[in-house]
N, CA and C atoms as an extended XYZ file, in Angstrom:
249
Properties=species:S:1:pos:R:3:atomname:S:1:resname:S:1:resid:I:1 pbc="F F F"
N         0.850       -1.178        0.000 N   MET     1
C         0.000        0.000        0.000 CA  MET     1
C         0.893        1.238        0.000 C   MET     1
N         0.599        2.163       -0.862 N   ALA     2
C         1.353        3.411       -0.910 CA  ALA     2
C         0.952        4.291        0.270 C   ALA     2
N         1.899        5.021        0.792 N   THR     3
C         1.607        5.930        1.891 CA  THR     3
C         1.852        7.355        1.451 C   THR     3
N         1.299        8.271        2.188 N   THR     4
C         1.470        9.682        1.899 CA  THR     4
C         1.609       10.426        3.223 C   THR     4
N         2.097       11.633        3.161 N   GLN     5
C         2.303       12.417        4.366 CA  GLN     5
C         1.077       13.238        4.709 C   GLN     5
N         0.938       13.501        6.001 N   LEU     6
C        -0.086       14.394        6.515 CA  LEU     6
C         0.632       15.354        7.446 C   LEU     6
N         0.514       16.618        7.182 N   ILE     7
C         1.186       17.616        8.014 CA  ILE     7
C         0.146       18.252        8.923 C   ILE     7
N         0.448       18.280       10.222 N   ILE     8
C        -0.450       18.912       11.195 CA  ILE     8
C         0.352       19.912       12.022 C   ILE     8
N        -0.335       20.842       12.590 N   ARG     9
C         0.308       21.838       13.449 CA  ARG     9
C        -0.157       21.611       14.880 C   ARG     9
N         0.808       21.609       15.798 N   LEU    10
C         0.529       21.409       17.215 CA  LEU    10
C         1.241       22.474       18.025 C   LEU    10
N         0.672       22.780       19.179 N   ASP    11
C         1.408       23.605       20.133 CA  ASP    11
C         2.659       22.842       20.541 C   ASP    11
N         3.718       23.563       20.823 N   GLU    12
C         4.984       22.926       21.193 CA  GLU    12
C         4.813       22.014       22.411 C   GLU    12
N         4.063       22.482       23.410 N   ARG    13
C         3.834       21.688       24.627 CA  ARG    13
C         3.142       20.365       24.295 C   ARG    13
N         2.132       20.423       23.441 N   VAL    14
C         1.398       19.223       23.047 CA  VAL    14
C         2.325       18.275       22.293 C   VAL    14
N         3.101       18.816       21.390 N   LYS    15
C         4.032       18.001       20.599 CA  LYS    15
C         5.029       17.282       21.501 C   LYS    15
N         5.640       17.999       22.427 N   VAL    16
C         6.631       17.399       23.331 CA  VAL    16
C         5.998       16.296       24.173 C   VAL    16
N         4.840       16.577       24.733 N   ASN    17
C         4.150       15.560       25.550 CA  ASN    17
C         3.757       14.349       24.718 C   ASN    17
N         3.286       14.588       23.504 N   PHE    18
C         2.904       13.495       22.613 CA  PHE    18
C         4.088       12.585       22.316 C   PHE    18
N         5.219       13.178       21.948 N   PHE    19
C         6.414       12.382       21.654 CA  PHE    19
C         6.855       11.586       22.881 C   PHE    19
N         6.784       12.189       24.062 N   LYS    20
C         7.167       11.491       25.298 CA  LYS    20
C         6.258       10.285       25.543 C   LYS    20
N         4.972       10.496       25.395 N   LEU    21
C         4.019        9.412       25.638 CA  LEU    21
C         4.165        8.294       24.615 C   LEU    21
N         4.350        8.655       23.367 N   ALA    22
C         4.534        7.639       22.325 CA  ALA    22
C         5.778        6.811       22.624 C   ALA    22
N         6.868        7.498       22.980 N   LYS    23
C         8.124        6.804       23.296 CA  LYS    23
C         7.946        5.888       24.507 C   LYS    23
N         7.215        6.359       25.511 N   ALA    24
C         6.969        5.544       26.709 CA  ALA    24
C         6.187        4.278       26.362 C   ALA    24
N         5.361        4.359       25.336 N   ASP    25
C         4.595        3.190       24.882 CA  ASP    25
C         5.411        2.318       23.926 C   ASP    25
N         6.632        2.746       23.622 N   GLY    26
C         7.477        1.978       22.717 CA  GLY    26
C         7.085        2.137       21.258 C   GLY    26
N         6.455        3.258       20.940 N   LYS    27
C         5.989        3.501       19.573 CA  LYS    27
C         6.567        4.817       19.073 C   LYS    27
N         6.625        4.956       17.745 N   ASN    28
C         6.997        6.267       17.218 CA  ASN    28
C         5.725        7.072       16.963 C   ASN    28
N         5.885        8.361       16.777 N   SER    29
C         4.718        9.239       16.644 CA  SER    29
C         3.865        8.891       15.429 C   SER    29
N         4.495        8.492       14.338 N   SER    30
C         3.730        8.138       13.134 CA  SER    30
C         2.814        6.954       13.390 C   SER    30
N         3.315        5.953       14.086 N   LEU    31
C         2.505        4.771       14.382 CA  LEU    31
C         1.311        5.148       15.254 C   LEU    31
N         1.546        5.968       16.269 N   VAL    32
C         0.451        6.376       17.152 CA  VAL    32
C        -0.605        7.149       16.363 C   VAL    32
N        -0.168        8.072       15.527 N   ILE    33
C        -1.117        8.850       14.726 CA  ILE    33
C        -1.907        7.937       13.787 C   ILE    33
N        -1.220        6.996       13.128 N   ARG    34
C        -1.939        6.061       12.239 CA  ARG    34
C        -2.981        5.265       13.018 C   ARG    34
N        -2.606        4.775       14.205 N   GLU    35
C        -3.554        4.011       15.025 CA  GLU    35
C        -4.751        4.868       15.430 C   GLU    35
N        -4.489        6.105       15.803 N   LEU    36
C        -5.576        6.990       16.209 CA  LEU    36
C        -6.513        7.298       15.036 C   LEU    36
N        -5.951        7.519       13.867 N   ILE    37
C        -6.779        7.811       12.691 CA  ILE    37
C        -7.607        6.590       12.303 C   ILE    37
N        -6.980        5.405       12.313 N   GLU    38
C        -7.725        4.176       11.998 CA  GLU    38
C        -8.863        3.971       12.987 C   GLU    38
N        -8.597        4.183       14.263 N   SER    39
C        -9.625        4.049       15.292 CA  SER    39
C       -10.760        5.041       15.055 C   SER    39
N       -10.410        6.266       14.734 N   TYR    40
C       -11.394        7.314       14.457 CA  TYR    40
C       -12.292        6.916       13.289 C   TYR    40
N       -11.687        6.402       12.234 N   ILE    41
C       -12.445        5.979       11.055 CA  ILE    41
C       -13.377        4.823       11.391 C   ILE    41
N       -12.858        3.827       12.118 N   GLN    42
C       -13.668        2.659       12.465 CA  GLN    42
C       -14.843        3.039       13.351 C   GLN    42
N       -14.624        3.941       14.300 N   GLU    43
C       -15.695        4.352       15.202 CA  GLU    43
C       -16.814        5.072       14.471 C   GLU    43
N       -16.473        5.710       13.372 N   ARG    44
C       -17.454        6.503       12.659 CA  ARG    44
C       -17.898        5.897       11.340 C   ARG    44
N       -17.481        4.680       11.071 N   SER    45
C       -17.838        4.055        9.803 CA  SER    45
C       -19.320        3.719        9.761 C   SER    45
N       -19.888        3.773        8.579 N   MET    46
C       -21.302        3.466        8.401 CA  MET    46
C       -21.586        2.002        8.717 C   MET    46
N       -20.656        1.112        8.379 N   ASP    47
C       -20.847       -0.310        8.668 CA  ASP    47
C       -21.037       -0.536       10.166 C   ASP    47
N       -20.189        0.078       10.966 N   LYS    48
C       -20.287       -0.083       12.413 CA  LYS    48
C       -21.610        0.489       12.911 C   LYS    48
N       -21.985        1.646       12.382 N   TYR    49
C       -23.236        2.264       12.790 CA  TYR    49
C       -24.418        1.353       12.483 C   TYR    49
N       -24.427        0.787       11.282 N   ILE    50
C       -25.533       -0.096       10.884 CA  ILE    50
C       -25.542       -1.363       11.733 C   ILE    50
N       -24.364       -1.948       11.976 N   ASP    51
C       -24.293       -3.134       12.830 CA  ASP    51
C       -24.831       -2.833       14.224 C   ASP    51
N       -24.436       -1.690       14.780 N   ASP    52
C       -24.928       -1.299       16.100 CA  ASP    52
C       -26.434       -1.080       16.085 C   ASP    52
N       -26.929       -0.491       15.008 N   LEU    53
C       -28.369       -0.264       14.876 CA  LEU    53
C       -29.124       -1.588       14.872 C   LEU    53
N       -28.641       -2.565       14.086 N   TRP    54
C       -29.295       -3.870       14.029 CA  TRP    54
C       -29.254       -4.557       15.390 C   TRP    54
N       -28.161       -4.428       16.116 N   LYS    55
C       -28.069       -5.017       17.457 CA  LYS    55
C       -29.097       -4.397       18.391 C   LYS    55
N       -29.244       -3.063       18.323 N   ARG    56
C       -30.225       -2.395       19.184 CA  ARG    56
C       -31.646       -2.818       18.828 C   ARG    56
N       -31.916       -2.889       17.517 N   VAL    57
C       -33.243       -3.319       17.076 CA  VAL    57
C       -33.503       -4.752       17.535 C   VAL    57
N       -32.504       -5.626       17.366 N   GLY    58
C       -32.641       -7.019       17.787 CA  GLY    58
C       -32.920       -7.146       19.269 C   GLY    58
N       -32.211       -6.370       20.078 N   ARG    59
C       -32.438       -6.415       21.539 CA  ARG    59
C       -33.858       -5.986       21.888 C   ARG    59
N       -34.323       -4.911       21.237 N   LYS    60
C       -35.680       -4.436       21.511 CA  LYS    60
C       -36.731       -5.466       21.096 C   LYS    60
N       -36.491       -6.115       19.944 N   LEU    61
C       -37.429       -7.154       19.500 CA  LEU    61
C       -37.437       -8.333       20.474 C   LEU    61
N       -36.262       -8.701       20.969 N   ASN    62
C       -36.185       -9.804       21.946 CA  ASN    62
C       -36.889       -9.442       23.240 C   ASN    62
N       -36.698       -8.215       23.698 N   ILE    63
C       -37.343       -7.774       24.937 CA  ILE    63
C       -38.860       -7.827       24.795 C   ILE    63
N       -39.345       -7.425       23.627 N   LYS    64
C       -40.793       -7.415       23.383 CA  LYS    64
C       -41.310       -8.774       22.920 C   LYS    64
N       -40.394       -9.746       22.804 N   ALA    65
C       -40.745      -11.113       22.392 CA  ALA    65
C       -41.462      -11.152       21.043 C   ALA    65
N       -40.998      -10.318       20.134 N   ILE    66
C       -41.577      -10.289       18.791 CA  ILE    66
C       -40.884      -11.357       17.958 C   ILE    66
N       -41.681      -12.182       17.291 N   LYS    67
C       -41.161      -13.307       16.512 CA  LYS    67
C       -40.893      -12.902       15.064 C   LYS    67
N       -40.056      -13.681       14.391 N   GLN    68
C       -39.695      -13.401       13.005 CA  GLN    68
C       -40.924      -13.376       12.105 C   GLN    68
N       -41.874      -14.275       12.339 N   LYS    69
C       -43.092      -14.315       11.515 CA  LYS    69
C       -43.850      -12.993       11.610 C   LYS    69
N       -43.871      -12.413       12.807 N   GLU    70
C       -44.570      -11.144       12.995 CA  GLU    70
C       -43.872      -10.014       12.232 C   GLU    70
N       -42.554      -10.044       12.203 N   ILE    71
C       -41.782       -9.028       11.489 CA  ILE    71
C       -42.039       -9.146        9.985 C   ILE    71
N       -41.968      -10.368        9.473 N   VAL    72
C       -42.201      -10.599        8.045 CA  VAL    72
C       -43.608      -10.135        7.665 C   VAL    72
N       -44.602      -10.464        8.489 N   LYS    73
C       -45.978      -10.041        8.216 CA  LYS    73
C       -46.099       -8.522        8.218 C   LYS    73
N       -45.463       -7.860        9.182 N   ALA    74
C       -45.518       -6.398        9.258 CA  ALA    74
C       -44.889       -5.780        8.018 C   ALA    74
N       -43.782       -6.316        7.563 N   ILE    75
C       -43.126       -5.802        6.360 CA  ILE    75
C       -44.033       -5.962        5.148 C   ILE    75
N       -44.638       -7.147        5.018 N   ARG    76
C       -45.542       -7.401        3.882 CA  ARG    76
C       -46.743       -6.454        3.924 C   ARG    76
N       -47.312       -6.245        5.117 N   ASP    77
C       -48.463       -5.365        5.254 CA  ASP    77
C       -48.116       -3.928        4.861 C   ASP    77
N       -46.958       -3.476        5.283 N   ILE    78
C       -46.528       -2.102        4.962 CA  ILE    78
C       -46.291       -1.956        3.464 C   ILE    78
N       -45.636       -2.933        2.874 N   ARG    79
C       -45.367       -2.882        1.427 CA  ARG    79
C       -46.675       -2.924        0.642 C   ARG    79
N       -47.628       -3.734        1.080 N   ALA    80
C       -48.917       -3.834        0.394 CA  ALA    80
C       -49.683       -2.519        0.519 C   ALA    80
N       -49.589       -1.864        1.645 N   ALA    81
C       -50.304       -0.602        1.851 CA  ALA    81
C       -49.746        0.520        0.983 C   ALA    81
N       -48.468        0.425        0.612 N   LYS    82
C       -47.848        1.456       -0.203 CA  LYS    82
C       -48.223        1.341       -1.676 C   LYS    82
N       -48.712        0.181       -2.096 N   LYS    83
C       -49.054       -0.045       -3.516 CA  LYS    83
C       -50.335        0.613       -3.899 C   LYS    83
């Protein structure tokens, strides 16, 4: 995979502390930044959001003891009403 540079501006105090913390973790600053950016992307990805949404919907359906047959019927009824 090809890589490219990203230039950011930081206060000197923040930069010094960041480098110290990265070094204490045994990492270089580039690795820490890449990890943080990847984490940021994953947390905000649409796939994760949709998966979380389906989990929440599933939990609510389980709590209400709604069966798959009832869901299928509701979907069919709604689609038929739109025609």
